[in-house]
C-alpha positions in Angstrom: 74.5 128.8 96.6 72.5 126.0 98.0 75.1 123.3 98.6 72.6 120.5 99.0 71.1 121.2 95.5 74.4 121.8 93.7 77.2 119.8 95.3 78.0 116.3 94.1 81.0 114.3 92.9 81.2 114.1 89.1 79.0 111.1 88.2 79.2 108.4 85.6 82.3 106.5 84.6 83.9 109.0 82.1 87.4 110.4 82.0 86.6 113.1 84.6 84.3 111.1 86.8 84.8 110.6 90.5 84.6 106.8 89.8 87.8 107.1 87.7 89.5 109.8 89.8 89.2 108.7 93.4 92.4 106.6 93.7 93.8 108.9 96.4 90.7 108.4 98.5 90.9 104.6 97.9 94.6 104.6 98.9 93.7 106.4 102.2 90.8 104.0 102.9 93.1 101.0 102.3 95.8 102.4 104.6 93.5 102.4 107.6 91.3 99.4 106.5 92.8 97.4 109.4 91.3 99.9 111.8 87.9 99.8 110.1 87.8 96.0 110.2 89.2 95.7 113.7 86.5 98.1 114.9 83.5 96.3 113.3 84.9 92.9 114.3 85.0 94.0 118.0 81.5 95.5 117.6 80.1 92.3 116.2 81.7 90.0 118.8 80.3 92.3 121.5 76.8 92.6 120.2 76.4 89.4 118.0 73.3 90.7 116.1 71.4 88.4 113.7 71.3 91.4 111.4 74.2 93.8 111.2 73.1 97.3 110.1 75.7 99.7 108.8 75.8 103.0 106.9 78.3 104.6 104.6 77.8 108.4 104.9 79.1 110.3 101.9 79.3 107.2 99.8 79.6 109.1 96.5 79.7 106.9 93.3 82.1 104.4 92.0 83.7 101.3 93.5 85.2 102.7 96.7 82.1 102.2 98.8 81.4 98.7 97.5 85.0 97.7 98.1 84.9 98.6 101.8 81.5 96.8 102.2 82.9 93.7 100.7 85.9 93.8 103.1 83.5 94.2 106.0 81.4 91.3 105.0 84.5 89.1 104.4 85.8 90.0 107.8 82.6 89.2 109.7 82.1 86.0 107.9 85.7 85.0 108.6 85.2 85.9 112.3 82.0 83.7 112.4 84.0 80.7 111.0 86.8 81.1 113.5 84.5 81.5 116.5 82.0 78.9 115.3 79.2 81.5 115.3 76.9 80.3 112.6 75.1 81.3 110.6 76.8 84.7 109.8 74.5 87.7 110.2 72.5 89.3 107.5 73.9 92.7 106.4 71.8 95.7 105.8 73.8 98.4 104.1 72.6 102.0 103.7 74.5 104.2 101.3 74.0 107.9 102.0 74.9 111.0 100.1 73.2 114.2 99.0 70.2 113.8 96.7 72.2 115.0 93.7 74.7 112.1 94.1 75.0 109.7 91.2 73.5 106.6 93.0 72.8 105.0 89.7 76.5 104.3 89.0 76.6 102.4 92.3 73.4 100.5 91.6 74.6 99.4 88.2 77.7 97.9 89.9 75.7 95.9 92.3 75.2 92.7 90.1 79.0 92.4 89.9 79.3 93.1 93.6 76.8 90.3 94.5 78.5 88.0 92.0 81.8 88.7 93.8 80.3 87.9 97.2 79.1 84.5 95.9 82.4 83.5 94.3 84.1 80.7 96.1 81.2 80.2 98.6 79.4 76.9 98.1 76.3 78.0 100.1 75.5 80.9 97.8 77.0 83.8 99.6 76.0 86.0 102.5 72.7 87.9 102.6 73.6 91.5 101.9 70.9 94.1 101.3 72.0 97.4 99.9 69.8 100.6 99.7 70.4 104.2 98.8 69.6 106.8 101.4 69.7 110.3 100.0 69.9 113.3 102.3 72.4 115.5 104.3 74.1 113.9 107.3 73.9 117.2 109.1 70.6 116.1 110.7 68.7 112.9 111.2 68.7 110.3 108.4 67.6 107.0 110.1 65.2 105.8 112.8 66.2 105.6 116.4 68.8 102.9 117.4 68.7 101.1 114.0 72.4 101.1 113.2 75.4 99.2 114.6 78.2 100.8 112.6 78.8 104.0 110.6 81.6 104.5 108.1 82.4 107.8 106.5 85.4 108.4 104.3 86.5 111.8 103.0 83.1 113.5 103.7 83.1 115.3 107.0 85.5 118.0 106.0 82.6 119.3 103.8 80.5 121.8 105.7 76.7 122.0 105.4 77.1 125.4 103.6 79.5 128.2 102.7 79.8 130.1 106.1 77.4 133.0 105.8 79.8 135.2 107.9 82.1 135.3 104.9 79.8 138.0 103.4 79.1 141.5 104.6 75.7 143.2 104.8 75.8 143.9 101.1 76.5 140.3 100.3 80.1 140.9 99.3 82.8 138.5 100.3 85.3 139.6 102.9 87.8 137.1 101.5 88.4 138.6 98.1 90.5 136.7 95.6 90.7 133.7 98.0 88.4 130.6 98.0 89.5 129.3 101.4 91.6 130.5 104.4 94.8 132.1 103.1 97.6 134.2 104.5 95.9 137.2 103.0 92.5 136.4 104.5 91.3 138.7 107.3 90.9 137.0 110.8 87.1 137.0 110.4 87.5 134.5 107.6 89.1 131.9 109.9 86.5 132.5 112.5 83.7 132.1 110.0 84.9 128.7 108.9 85.6 127.6 112.5 82.1 128.7 113.6 80.5 126.8 110.8 82.4 123.7 111.8 81.4 124.2 115.5 77.7 124.3 114.3 77.9 121.3 111.9 80.1 118.7 113.6 78.1 118.6 116.9 74.9 118.3 114.9 76.4 115.4 113.0 77.3 113.7 116.3 73.9 114.3 118.0 72.1 112.9 115.0 74.3 109.8 114.7 74.1 109.1 118.5 70.3 108.8 118.2 70.6 106.4 115.2 73.3 104.1 116.6 72.7 101.5 119.2 74.3 102.0 122.6 77.9 101.0 122.1 77.6 101.4 118.3 80.7 102.7 116.6 81.8 105.1 113.9 85.0 105.1 111.8 85.5 108.6 110.3 88.2 109.4 107.8 88.6 113.1 107.0 91.1 115.7 106.0 92.6 117.8 108.7 95.6 119.9 109.7 98.5 119.4 112.1 98.1 122.3 114.6 96.5 125.6 115.4 97.8 127.4 112.2 95.1 127.3 109.6 97.5 128.1 106.8 100.0 125.3 106.3 101.6 123.5 103.4 98.9 120.9 103.5 95.2 120.9 102.6 95.0 124.7 102.9 97.9 125.1 100.5 96.1 123.0 97.8 93.2 125.4 98.0 95.7 128.3 97.7 97.0 126.8 94.5 93.4 126.5 93.2 92.9 130.2 94.0 96.1 131.0 92.0 94.8 129.0 89.1 91.6 131.0 89.1 93.7 134.2 89.2 95.5 133.1 86.1 92.1 132.8 84.3 91.2 136.3 85.6 94.4 137.7 84.1 93.7 136.0 80.8 90.2 137.4 80.7 88.4 134.1 80.9 86.6 134.9 84.2 85.7 138.2 85.9 87.4 139.2 89.1 84.0 139.8 90.7 83.1 136.2 90.0 86.2 135.0 91.7 85.6 137.3 94.7 82.2 135.8 95.3 83.3 132.2 95.2 84.2 130.3 98.5 84.4 126.6 99.2 82.3 124.9 101.9 85.3 123.1 103.4 87.1 123.0 106.7 90.2 121.1 107.8 90.0 120.8 111.6 92.9 120.1 113.9 93.0 117.1 116.3 92.3 119.4 119.2 89.3 120.9 117.6 87.8 117.6 116.7 88.4 116.1 120.2 87.0 119.3 121.9 83.8 119.1 119.9 83.4 115.4 120.7 83.9 116.1 124.4 81.6 119.1 124.4 78.7 117.3 122.6 79.0 114.4 125.0 77.4 111.5 123.0 80.6 109.7 122.0 83.9 108.5 123.4 87.1 108.7 121.3 88.4 105.1 121.0 91.2 105.8 118.6 92.6 108.8 116.7 95.4 108.6 114.2 97.0 111.0 111.6 98.6 109.9 108.4 99.8 111.1 105.0 99.2 109.6 101.5 102.4 109.1 99.6 102.7 111.3 96.5 103.0 108.5 93.9 102.5 108.8 90.2 99.0 107.4 89.3 98.3 105.9 85.8 101.2 107.6 84.2 100.0 111.1 85.4 102.2 113.4 87.4 101.3 113.9 91.0 100.0 117.4 90.2 97.8 116.1 87.5 96.5 113.3 89.7 95.6 115.9 92.3 94.0 118.1 89.7 91.8 115.3 88.3 90.8 114.3 91.8 89.9 117.9 92.8 88.1 118.4 89.5 85.9 115.3 90.1 85.0 116.8 93.5 84.6 120.5 92.7 83.3 120.4 89.2 79.6 120.7 90.1 80.2 123.8 92.2 82.6 125.5 89.7 80.3 124.8 86.8 77.4 126.3 88.7 79.3 129.5 89.5 81.7 130.1 86.6 80.3 127.9 83.8 81.6 124.6 82.3 83.9 126.4 79.9 86.6 127.2 82.5 87.2 123.6 83.7 89.9 122.3 81.3 92.2 125.4 81.5 91.6 125.8 85.2 92.8 122.3 86.1 95.6 122.3 83.6 97.0 125.4 85.4 96.3 123.7 88.7 98.1 120.5 88.0 101.1 122.4 86.7 101.2 124.6 89.8 101.0 121.6 92.1 103.9 119.9 90.3 106.0 123.1 90.4 105.5 123.5 94.1 106.2 119.8 94.8 109.5 120.3 92.9 110.5 123.0 95.3 109.1 121.6 98.6 106.7 118.8 99.3 103.0 119.5 99.9 101.8 117.3 102.8 98.1 117.2 103.2 97.1 115.1 106.2 94.2 112.8 107.0 92.7 111.7 110.3 91.0 108.4 111.1 88.8 108.7 114.2 87.0 105.8 115.9 84.1 106.9 118.1 81.9 104.8 120.4 78.3 105.8 121.2 77.8 106.2 125.0 
């Protein structure tokens, strides 16, 4: 499966769209918004550019990306007023995601976004220029030294591809009945995912180092794990429950076992040590800040926590699942998934963790 041609969040603004099922990601972004704003404020005061260039890598569709941009613009304008640095800079904002991303939903929201920026500002509002920038961030996207700041939320745990080492010489998966690292996975599965991470993350760092100015900064928000054990009751366990949901469909004859055996996700939850080791090894960036946090398992819009998670994961995985299994499995699959998450939460809490990492270009 060519990830770059298939993978995208569910577009539009319908019931199962990412735009309507990304409240957990928004909650995480808001929890660490003070870190994002403190970072870009410091960067602005240090560099004082006339034009502040920033990129959101993995912007997806919906309001989340425009919300953080508005917060950044408000923060810099407020900083300019307090420090009597006038006029405020122009803002060039580059929204990046894979070419299959629903950029149109973002573009349709721009008139309201610009209207919101003008509201309450007698001078007509700041100059903010937004552009779509399709392409994979595992490689170069922008010209040399053209960016001051990079933001990426809930994107870097996605690998550039399903690790090829998960398949033997005949093209059969060595991780049968599992879609990610599980207790029943052979050790080669863990190594395959880790090796792909070791290939992808340094490539991301090298590419961004060339595109950022010296001293430019990145705020990266991504899923991770607490320690060396890849199988914990966090992000890995949520994939385990999705595997069990697929197994129920197999037992009911809705999908074939062979289809399930050949499906793997292109995801990796690194540990803090693994991330810091790769930053150190690659050598282009310095870690300014590194924090771990959990999102509270609140009920969203009247849905149980399990169904909120199910709708979120569906909005993320729908494109890949449809491509491999067909659209007809989606409703039953995620009904089972939401129920399994709720049942597990009733017995013992599931605690997926998120990292926020601030890196400075050397």
